[in-house]
N, C-alpha and C positions, 0 to 999 in steps of 0.2 A: 472581582474578576481581574482587575488589573495587576495583581501579584500571581495569580495562578493560572490564567488562560494560556499565555504564550508558552510557558514550560511544559504544561499539561498536553497541549496540542503536539508540540515538538515530539513529546515522549510516545503519543498515540501514533503519529507517522512513523517513527522509529520501531515501535511494536509490530504495526502492520508490515514493515519492510522485513523484520526480522522473522515474523511467520513465513513470508515468502522465501527468505533465505533459508531458513530450517527445511521447508519443503523441498527446495531444489536439491539440497545435500542428499535427501534420500531417494531422489529420482534419477534414473539413468537417462542418456540422452534419448534413447527411444521413447521412454515414457513422457518426456517433455513434449513430444511430437504427437503423441496419440490422441487420436479422435475417435470417438464413438460412432461417428458417421460423417458423410461428407459436408454437412452443414453445421457440424458441431466445432466448437473452439477447443483447440489443445491448449496446454498450458503456455506454450510458446507464443501462440496467438494472442492470449489474454494479455501476456507480457507485452506483446508488441503494441496493442491498444493502449494499455496504460503508459507506456513510454512516450507513444504519440500524444496522448493527453497530457502528461506531465510536461513534456517540452514545450508544448503549445501553451498550456496555462501558466507556467512559471518562468518562461524566458521573457524578461522585461516586463514583468506582470504589473509593475506600478506605472508603466508608461503606454502600453500597448494592449490591445484587446487579447483576451486569452484564447480566442479562436484565431490562430494566425493564418494568414492567406496562404502560407506553404503547407499547412497541414492537410493531409489527405486521409481523412478518417476512414473511408471506405477501404482504403489499401491497408489499413491496420488489421483487417480480418482476413487477410491473404496471408499465408504462411510464407515467409521469405528468410527467416533465420534458419542456417543450415547446421549449426552446431550448438552444443550446450554452452560453449565459450561465448558464441553470439548471444545468446539468450541472457546470460549473466552480465556480460559487458553492457548490453542495452539497459538491462534492468538498473544496474548500477548508475548508468548515465541518467536515467530519468530521476531516480531518487536524489542523484547529486544536485540535478537543476533545482528540484523542490527545496531541498535543505539549503542551497545557497541563497535561494529567494527568501526563505523564512529568516535568514539572518537580516534582511532588510526591513523586517516587521518588528515594530516595537510598540509600547502601550500609547504612544502619541499618534500612530497612524493607523491604529485598528479600525477606526471608523471612517477612514479614507475610502472613497469609492474606486473600485476597478470594475472593469467591464469583461463580460464573458458574452459573446455574440450580441453585443451592444446593450446588454442588460446589466446595468448597475447593481453592483453588490459591494457592501463594506467589506474590508479585508477579513472580517471575522466571519462574515457570511461566505466569502469566497473559500476560506480555510474549511469551514464545516462542510460546504458542498463537496470539496475535494477529498475530505476525510472519508465522507460516507461513500463516495464514488470508489475510492481505492480499497476501503475495507470490503466492499461488495465483491470486488474482483479478487482480492487475496482469499476471501471466503471460497470462492470458485476454484481458486489454484489449489488451496489446501484440501478441498473436497475431492477434487480430481486425484490429488497426490494420495490421499486416504484410500480411495477406490482402487487406484492403480496397485498400491503396496498391500493391500488387503491385512493379513495377519502379521506381515512384516513393518507395518506402519509403526513408527515411533510418535506416540501422541505429542501434540504441541500445547496441550492444556491438562487439565486435571483428567487422568485416565479413567477409564470406564471402571467402575466398582471402587475407585479410590477417593471418592468424595469424603467419607468419614475420617480417614487418615489426614487428608489435605486439611480438612477443617480443624481437626484435632491440633494440628501443627500450628495453624494460624491463631488458634484460640489460646495456645499455651504461651503466647507472647504477650507483653503489654502492649495496651492500645498505643497507636502512634499515628500521626498523619504523615503519609506518603503516597506517591504515586503507585498504583498497584503493580507497574512493570519494574518498580525499583528491586524486587527480589528475583526477577527473571534471568 
């Protein structure tokens, strides 16, 4: 695990950011703010929540609790972004905070304890927790994007009815060890 975990988890976070980025490219400003009803989250609101979480969790994560006193989680579910630029700028701000924090992680400190709401986690556990949280929300973003674009959606994975072709291409190559995102 020492040789593969850190590069792998960084690539996994990059992969989920990339899925969001590719979704945003397909959505108009109006689509980013679309809500199915008054209680539903738009893509922009999901982004606002993720950014709030990222800034709270990853700012000074080695020395401060991941739930910062300045975080107002309930406010994250109230739409306040006004433009697509606002959404994308904040999206990048949250991810940059995460990736800068990951630069502080190494094989020697993976078992160090960090806190989230006073609950101790090894850095490995904290990374896994947040990877799962972010992938959950990126999945929501992609689902909403797919739903909004309908037949105009450009698939972000193996397209429907293209599995045989995709597998044929993969199995036509020599076996090798690499991360699945290396070919994306």
